C-alpha positions as CSV (number, residue, x, y, z in Angstrom):
1,X,42.4,5.7,35.5
2,X,42.4,2.7,33.8
3,X,39.8,1.1,36.1
4,X,37.6,4.2,35.5
5,X,37.9,3.6,31.8
6,X,36.7,0.1,32.0
7,X,33.6,1.1,34.1
8,X,32.6,3.7,31.6
9,X,33.2,1.0,28.8
10,X,31.1,-1.5,30.7
11,X,28.2,1.2,31.1
12,X,28.4,2.3,27.4
13,X,28.3,-1.6,26.6
14,X,25.1,-2.2,28.8
15,X,23.3,0.9,27.4
16,X,23.8,0.2,23.7
17,X,23.0,-3.4,24.2
18,X,19.8,-2.6,26.1
19,X,18.8,0.3,23.7
20,X,16.8,-1.9,21.5
21,X,14.9,-3.3,24.6
22,X,13.8,0.5,25.4
23,X,12.7,0.9,21.8
24,X,10.7,-2.3,21.9
25,X,9.2,-1.4,25.3
26,X,7.9,2.1,23.8
27,X,6.5,0.3,20.8
28,X,4.8,-2.6,22.9
29,X,3.2,0.3,25.2
30,X,1.9,2.1,22.4
31,X,0.5,-1.0,20.6
32,X,-1.1,-1.6,24.1
33,X,-2.6,1.8,24.2
34,X,-3.9,1.6,20.9
35,X,-5.5,-1.7,21.5
36,X,-7.1,-0.2,24.6
37,X,-8.4,2.8,22.8
38,X,-9.8,0.5,20.0
39,X,-11.5,-1.5,22.5
40,X,-13.2,1.4,24.2
41,X,-13.9,3.9,21.1
42,X,-17.6,2.9,21.1
43,X,-18.1,3.9,24.6
44,X,-16.1,7.2,24.4
45,X,-18.0,8.3,21.2
46,X,-21.5,7.3,22.7
47,X,-20.8,9.6,25.5
48,X,-20.8,12.6,23.2
49,X,-24.4,14.2,23.9
50,X,-27.0,14.1,20.8
51,X,-26.5,17.3,18.6
52,X,-23.1,18.3,20.2
53,X,-20.9,16.2,17.9
54,X,-19.4,19.2,16.4
55,X,-18.0,20.3,19.7
56,X,-16.2,17.0,19.5
57,X,-14.8,17.5,16.2
58,X,-17.5,15.3,14.3
59,X,-20.0,16.4,11.6
60,X,-22.6,14.0,12.8
61,X,-22.8,10.8,14.6
62,X,-22.7,8.8,11.1
63,X,-18.9,9.8,11.0
64,X,-18.4,7.6,14.1
65,X,-18.6,4.4,12.0
66,X,-15.4,5.6,10.0
67,X,-13.3,6.6,13.1
68,X,-9.6,5.0,13.1
69,X,-7.2,5.4,15.9
70,X,-3.8,7.2,15.3
71,X,-0.6,6.8,17.4
72,X,-0.4,7.5,21.0
73,X,1.7,10.9,21.9
74,X,3.3,10.8,25.2
75,X,2.7,14.0,27.5
76,X,5.8,15.5,29.1
77,X,6.0,18.7,31.2
78,X,8.6,20.9,32.4
79,X,9.4,21.9,36.1
80,X,12.6,23.7,37.3
81,X,14.4,23.3,34.0
82,X,13.7,19.4,34.0
83,X,11.6,17.9,31.6
84,X,9.3,15.1,33.3
85,X,7.9,12.1,31.2
86,X,4.0,11.2,32.4
87,X,2.2,8.0,31.9
88,X,-0.5,10.1,29.9
89,X,-1.1,9.9,26.3
90,X,-3.1,11.8,23.8
91,X,-4.5,9.5,21.2
92,X,-5.7,11.0,17.8
93,X,-9.0,9.9,16.5
94,X,-9.3,10.0,12.9
95,X,-12.1,10.3,10.4
96,X,-11.1,10.0,6.5
97,X,-7.6,10.9,7.2
98,X,-8.4,13.8,9.3
99,X,-7.5,14.3,13.0
100,X,-10.7,15.1,14.8
101,X,-10.1,14.8,18.4
102,X,-7.8,13.4,21.0
103,X,-8.7,10.7,23.8
104,X,-6.4,11.2,26.8
105,X,-5.2,7.8,28.2
106,X,-3.6,7.6,31.7
107,X,-1.7,4.6,33.1
108,X,-2.4,3.7,36.8
109,X,-0.3,0.9,38.1
110,X,-1.1,-1.6,35.2
111,X,-4.2,-0.5,34.1
112,X,-5.2,2.3,31.3
113,X,-8.2,4.8,31.9
114,X,-9.6,7.2,29.5
115,X,-9.8,10.6,30.6
116,X,-10.7,14.0,28.5
117,X,-12.0,13.8,24.8
118,X,-12.1,16.4,22.5
119,X,-9.2,19.0,22.0
120,X,-10.0,19.5,18.4
121,X,-7.6,22.4,17.9
122,X,-4.9,20.5,19.3
123,X,-5.3,17.5,17.2
124,X,-5.6,19.5,13.9
125,X,-2.5,21.3,15.2
126,X,-0.6,18.1,15.5
127,X,-2.0,16.8,12.3
128,X,-0.6,19.9,10.2
129,X,2.8,19.4,11.9
130,X,2.7,15.9,10.8
131,X,2.0,16.8,7.2
132,X,4.6,19.4,7.1
133,X,7.3,16.8,8.6
134,X,6.5,13.4,7.1
135,X,10.0,12.3,7.7
136,X,10.1,13.3,11.4
137,X,9.3,11.1,14.2
138,X,7.0,12.5,16.9
139,X,8.3,11.8,20.4
140,X,5.4,13.8,22.6
141,X,3.8,16.8,23.7
142,X,5.5,19.2,26.0
143,X,2.9,21.0,27.9
144,X,4.0,23.9,29.9
145,X,1.5,24.8,32.5
146,X,3.1,28.2,33.6
147,X,2.4,29.9,30.5
148,X,-0.4,27.7,29.1
149,X,1.7,26.4,26.0
150,X,2.0,23.2,24.1
151,X,4.9,22.0,21.9
152,X,5.2,18.9,19.8
153,X,8.7,17.2,20.5
154,X,9.8,15.8,17.1
155,X,13.2,13.8,16.8
156,X,15.8,15.6,14.9
157,X,19.3,14.5,13.6
158,X,21.6,16.6,16.3
159,X,18.9,17.5,19.0
160,X,15.0,17.0,19.4
161,X,13.2,20.0,18.3
162,X,10.2,21.6,19.9
163,X,7.5,23.0,17.7
164,X,4.9,25.4,18.8
165,X,1.4,24.3,18.9
166,X,-1.6,27.1,18.9
167,X,-1.4,27.7,22.4
168,X,2.5,28.2,22.4
169,X,2.1,30.7,19.4
170,X,-0.5,32.9,21.2
171,X,1.8,33.0,24.1
172,X,4.9,33.9,22.1
173,X,3.0,36.4,20.1
174,X,1.7,38.0,23.3
175,X,5.5,38.3,24.4
176,X,6.7,39.7,21.1
177,X,9.0,36.9,20.8
178,X,10.5,36.5,17.3
179,X,8.6,34.2,15.6
180,X,10.3,30.7,14.8
181,X,8.9,27.4,13.4
182,X,10.9,25.5,16.1
183,X,12.7,25.9,19.6
184,X,15.5,23.8,21.1
185,X,14.9,22.8,24.8
186,X,17.8,25.5,26.0
187,X,15.6,28.1,24.3
188,X,12.5,27.1,25.7
189,X,14.4,27.2,29.1
190,X,15.4,30.4,28.6
191,X,11.9,31.7,27.8
192,X,10.8,30.2,31.2
193,X,13.7,32.3,33.0
194,X,12.0,35.4,31.7
195,X,8.9,34.6,33.3
196,X,8.1,37.1,36.4
């Protein structure tokens, strides 16, 4: 019994001592992704076909000169009631304080690659939630492929909360689910259990 307590205390000590390292690693990764997008943003924007800027969230090409880059938001999925973290981030592209689009960044080995660009509705959704929750920390996006829904993962005092984005709101309305401003992970798992 005494041996077990010592092992547990050692494990807790090691975890608490390494916690700042985990946090620092996340900050370093986010900084690396930010720098990667900043370095590649001109190439990304120049791939937008002429006269199709509005489809990608821009009024015109002149706005490209005013672009700034937001904080990377990591992608999570859920499978068999287990939340999985992916080496994929959505990075907001901002013009004059407005989230206009998201660029997807994927880590492959130690290299970063850009993927999809656009998702203007999702970008706007994320900004609206950030505006309504200025004191909250955004942890990621939970994408649930089986119900075609996205939730923004937000750090809360007791447990993380999952705020439905437009895709999730549409799905929940189609299921006549009670409207809620946020869900817990256990509530999301219960929703998924009700799927045929």
